[in-house]
N, C-alpha and C positions, 0 to 999 in steps of 0.2 A: 683893022682893029688897032685898037691901041696898044700901045705896049707899057707892059706894065713892070716896073723896076721893085724889084721884090728884095728887101734887106732881111738878114740872118739876125735874127733877136737873140742875143747871147745877155746871160743873165751877168749884170757885174758880180767883181770877186766881193765887194763889202756885202752885197745884197745876199751870196750864199753863206757867208759864215754868219750873219744876222739869222737867216734861217735855222741853223744850225744850232744857235745860241739859244734863240727862240725854241724849240726841238729841246732841248735837254732841260730847259726852265721848265717847259710843260711836263715833261717827264722825269723829274729828278728822283721824287721821292720813289717812285718804282723801281729805281736803279739803285739807288741806296739802299734800297730793301731785300733788292736781288745780292749786293754784295754782301751784305750782311750776313743775309743765307747762308751764302757761297762759305764764309769764313767760318761761320759759327760750325755748317757740318763739317767743315773741315778740321776745325776746332774738336769738335764731338767724337769723330774719327780717330783721330789722332791722340785724344785722353783716354777715349776707350782701347783704343789699342795697347796705351802705355799701362791701362788702370785692370785690363782683364787676367781672369784667375782659370787656368784651367784644372778641372777636376776629374778624376778617375775614380768611380763611385761600384765598388763591388758589392752586390747585394744579394746573397745566395748565388743563386747560378745565374742571376743579371749582372751586366756589367754598363756601366752607362758614362759617357763622356760628355762633359757638360762644360761651358767657360759661363762667368759669372763675375759680377762687379761687388760680390758681399766681400767683405773683412774678414768675415769668419765662417766657421762651418756652419754651424746653426743658420745663420742669414743666407748661406748660401745653399741649406737642405730646405728651409721656408720659401724660397723665391722658387725653389724646383717642386714643392710638394712632398718630401721625402720627408716621412714623419718614422721616426724610433721612439721604442717605449725604454723605459726605465730599466726594464729585464734585458733589453735586447745588449748585444755587444757592438761597440762603436772602436775602431782600431786608434782615434784620437778623439779627447776630451773637444766638445760641442762649442767651447769657447776657442777655437784653436784659431789662430790669425793663420790666413792664407796669403800667398806668395806666389807674385808675378813672376818669377824668373824660370820656375820650373813646374810642369804638373805634380799635382800631389795627389797619391792614391789614398782613397779612404774605404776601409773594408766593414761591411756589417753583417752582421750575424743574428739573426731572428733565432729569439728564445721560442721553445715549442713546451707544452705540457706534460709532463711526467707526474706519477703518482710514486710515492716512496710512503712504505709500511715500513714502520721500525717502533720497537719496543708496544708494540699491539696498537699503535696508531697510524693514518694512514693520511697522507698531505699532499695535496697536490702544489706542484712548484712548477717555476717557468727556467728552463736551462736551455743557455746556447752552445753547453760545453760538447765537446765530440762523443766521449766515451761516460758509459756508466761509472767507471770510477772516479773521473774527474766532477763528474755531477754530483756524485755521493761525497767526496772533498769539498767542493766548494757550496756545499748546504750544510756546513758546521758538521759533518757527524764524521766522527773518528773510528774506525774500524778496528776493534781489537785483532790481536794475531788470528783467533781461533773463529771469528767472525765471518758468517757468510752469506752470499747473494745465491738466494734462492732460484736457482737454471739460469743463471746468466754469470758472464765471465766481467772482470773488471775492465777489460779490453774491449767489448763489447758496443757497438755503435749504438747512439742516443737516437731512439725513434718517438715519432707523437704518438703520445698516450700510453708510452710503455710504463708498465708497473713492475715497479724494483721491489721487493722485499729482504730485507736485510733482517737475520737471524742473529740474536748475541747468543755466542757459544764462549761458557766458559768451563772450565775442570777444576777440582778440587778433589784432594786426597782424604778419606775417612778413617779413621781410626775405629777398629770395634776392638772390645778388651773382653776377652772369655774366660772362665775359668776352667784350669788343667784338673781334672780329678785325681786325688792322691790314691795310691794302690794301700792296700792291707794287708801286712806280716802276719799271720796267725801263727804262734808257737806253742805247741803243747805243753800243760803243764802238768806232771804227776802228782802233784801236792793239792791241786786244786779240784773242788768238785766237778764234775762234769756238768754242763749247762751253764758256769760262770764264765766270768770273761773279765780281765783287767786290761787298760788301756797302760803300757809302759812308756809309751812315746806318741804323744797326738798326731796327728797327720794334719799335713797343710796344704793348702789345693794352689797350686801354681797360677802362674798369669801367662796368658797368651794374645797377644796385638796380631789381628790382621790389617791389613791394608788394602783399601780398594779407591779406584779412582771412579768417581762421578763425573757423568758429562749431564751438564746445562744446555739446553736451548730455549731459551725465551724465560729465564726460570723453572724450566722443568726440566725434571731429571729424564734424560732417555736412556742412559746405557750406566750400569754397573760393572765395571771391571776388577777381578781381584790380581792383586799386584805379588804379595808376599805375606807371610807370617814370620812373626817372632818372638819367641820364648823369654820374656822379662823374667820372670822367677820360674824356677823348678817346683814341681811339689816335691812335700818332705814325706815319703812312708809312715802310714801310721802303724807301728808295731804292737800285736793284741794278744795277749796270755789268753788261755781256755785250758779250761779243767778238765782232766780226762778221768777223773775217778768218779766211778757210776755211785749212783745214792738216789736215796728216797726218803720222803717223809711220812714217818710211821701213823697209823693213825693215833697213836697217842701224840704225836707233834714232836717227835724226835727225829731229826737229821741222820739217817742211816749212811753211812760210805762202804763200799764194798766192792770186793775185786772178780767178786762170781756170784751167781744166783744159780741154785740147783730146786728143779720142783721136783719133791717126794711126796710121800706116804707117813703120818706120825701117828703111831700109837703112844700110850701112857703107861706110866706103871708108877709103884710106890717102893716102899722099902722094905714090904710086907713080906711073911714065908713064902705065900704064893706066888709071888712075883721075882723073890730073889733065892728061896731056897735058904733063908737064914731065919734063925730065930732073935729075938731080940737079946739072948744071954750070947749070941755068939759073939767073939773077938770082932769080930769083922760085920757084923752088922751095919746097915746103913754107911758103907764104907766103899766108895766108887774104885772100881780097876784102877785107874789113877791115884787113887788114895783120897780123893776129894770124900767129904761127906756129904751125902745123898741131900740136896734140898730144893727144892725148885728153882730155874735157873740152870741144872744140867742135864744134860742131854747126852743119853745111849746113841752111839754111832756105829757105822762098817769102817774102819780105820783107811780101809781102800778107798774109799770114798770121799772121805771129811776128817783128816786126821786129827788124833788127840792134842787137847789143848784148844781148839782154834774155837775163836770166838765168833758167834753168829747170831742174826736175828731170826726168828721164826716167826712167818706170816700166816696167819691161818686165812685160806682162801675163802671167802664167804663169810666169817666169824670172827671171832675175837683172838687177836693175835697172842703168842706165846710170850713173844718178846725176845730180849737177850739173854742169848743162852751159851755154854762152853760147853765142847765137847769133851767130857769127862767121863764116861763108863762105854763099855762096852756090851754085848748080850749076844749071844749064842742064835738067837732069832733074827739078830738085825743085821742083814744081810744087803747089800747094794742100795738102792736110793729108798730106806727106812729107817726112820730115826725113832725113839723110844722118848718120850719127853718124860722127867719128873715131875709127881705131884702129889700135895701133902697126902689125900685120902683116898680110900679105896671110890669112895662117892663121886670123888670125881673122874678117878680114871675111867669109871663105868660112863660116867654122863659123857667123857671125853672119844672114849670109840678110836676109830680111826676117822683121821681129817686127812684133806689133803692140802700141803702147805708149802711155800717157798722158803727156802734156804740161804738167806744172805751170808756169803763169806765176807768178813770186816775187812774191810782195807786196814784199819790200825790195830794192827792184832798186840800190838805193847801202850795201845793208849794210856795215860794215867785214869780215865776215866773208870775202866776195866779194873786197875788197880783197888778202887775202891771196895770191890767186892771181893770178899778171900773166901774161897771155894775150898778150901782145904779146913776151916772149920765147921 
């Protein structure tokens, strides 16, 4: 067999370098793209690392930790899909700028609906406040010192759908004026006719003020409490004199004032011999026991019952009155409650007979009107 000389074929150095150059020339665009991509990724990561912000969002019972590229809270919320209403609470304004130096915490309190009734009107409001008192205050409602919240305390926690009823309470002092009746003091006057009165000091009513505390709830009076009373003016006593002298008006219209009245029987007599036992020529004919001349207006009495010279008025019961008279005579038959009235004629005496009378002992025994008649002539 023939011997074969084999030689190792080695590439030349120039040939290798030329091949590499040719490779890179063919793949340079891909390489450059890879480099650019690596640089961009590295640069983007570095920039993100420098610009990212950490947020802690406490939304009610939920707590969220996030990283964001947003510059302010509103942008970050929009990126995360967190929405807040105008009546919700947020611990910082939405326009607050974010910082990448430290984690920021944002607190959100969601408002709930409650009903507030005040002054007769009910309104639904949204509130994120914790207590009844805070909710009332922050809805512009000012409670008076006596106002009350029905069934709730101001420190009670807010609950969704809660009904808060406020009752306006006020008090005022009412003053009522009453008249105090005056007393009447009556003083007897022994010179005035019975039944007559005369005011010598007019009475004046006093004034009493009473004070009450009125309590109003929503404009309606719910209680009236008496507090005190005060006398503003004392009453003045009225002083009245009243007459004590008995009197009556006769059938002839005369006012008769008397001190005593006696019911009696009355007979009649004349100056005739049959009645007196004296003839006209007798020196004492027609002269009474008292020396008075017998005439109408003279009556004979029992001095033990009616003293002589007593002025009287004789009222005939059921008939015509005899009238005013004076006890100027006596008679042997005139005893006790019997009088004998003088009449001018026998016919009148006969017609008179015996009558039931009331004899009024006159009060004014020395009255001037009696002096006009002189019974001695």
